[in-house]
C-alpha positions, 0 to 999 in steps of 0.5 A: 827230561831234566831231573829235579832235585831238592838239596837242604843245607846246601849254603857251604861245604858239602851241601854247596859242593853237591849242588855245584856238581850237578850239570844244568844241562841235564838237572834243575835243582834247589838248593836250600840254606838256612836262609830258606827257613829255620829247621829248628822250627817243626812247621818249616820242613813242610814250607820248604818242601811246597817252595821247593816243589812250586820252584820245580813246576810240581815235580821232585825226582831226588831229595838229598838231605844234608842239612845238620848241626854239629853242637857240643852238649856236655854231659854236665850241662844243667839238665833243661839245657842238655835236653834243649840241645839233644832235642834241637840236634834231633829236630835238626838232624833226624826229624826234618829229614824224616819229614822231607823223606816222608813228603817225598815218598808220598809225592812219589806215590800219588804220582806213580812215580820212581824217586831217589833219596840220598841222605848225608849221615856220619861216620858217627853213625856207626862209631860214635862220637866225642862225649860231648855229642851223644845227641849228633851220633844218635841223630845220624845213626837214626838217619842211617836206619831211616835209610834202610826202612825206606829202601826196604819198604819202598824198592818195589815201587821204584823209590830207592834210598841211600846214605853217605857216611863222611868222617871229618870233611874240610868245611868250617864246622870241621875245622872248628872241631879239629882245632878245639880236639887237637887237629894233629892227634885226630888226623893220626887216626885217620890212615889216609892222613887227610880229612875228606874234601866236600867234593869227595862226598858230592861225587858220591852224593851225585852218583847215588842220586844219578846213576846208582843201580837199583840193586844198591837201594839201602846202601851205606857208603862210607868216605872217611879215609879208613878211619873206620872200616866196617 
């Protein structure tokens, strides 16, 4: 029986690499992108879940939350603009992921099934980010805490949760950020001397989705070139 997988944020970068890593002979997946629905809208996660469930014959075995935004939000912005950006980032990066995690847990409980959640968080969850990205770091820290909570709460039911925390990864979003912050200086902070490739993160996501032993549930995995070692 094929493993049925739902992946968000799969139009490019890490999400696209994750989708490409799965073997169609043994897995069937729905890879969602921003074109499938705007996660800024609180009603969209439920709609995406229902659509994916229909496309996957009523069964989802693995949820991979990869969708996210990374927008600068300087502290000196006007109050309304700063708060709007904060709330938008929280909605897309954390609340939408939480909504989908909740639906996944309920789906598995209702069907007496096991399942796996893989949340793509960030190095920023542990070491913070730039002064203009408080909201991003906070959203990813929330994702890590949520993953640990899910793992602790539902392990006995065969529901496992993992989080992956990349540092800079060579996607369009990271390239723009590296350029804006002075790429050479940032690379000097990475002992490996390079940012991660999306395929490296995909290898870890695939392992968590399909192969990681149950005793690994709750694990938070780093992929940052030793730029932050816990």
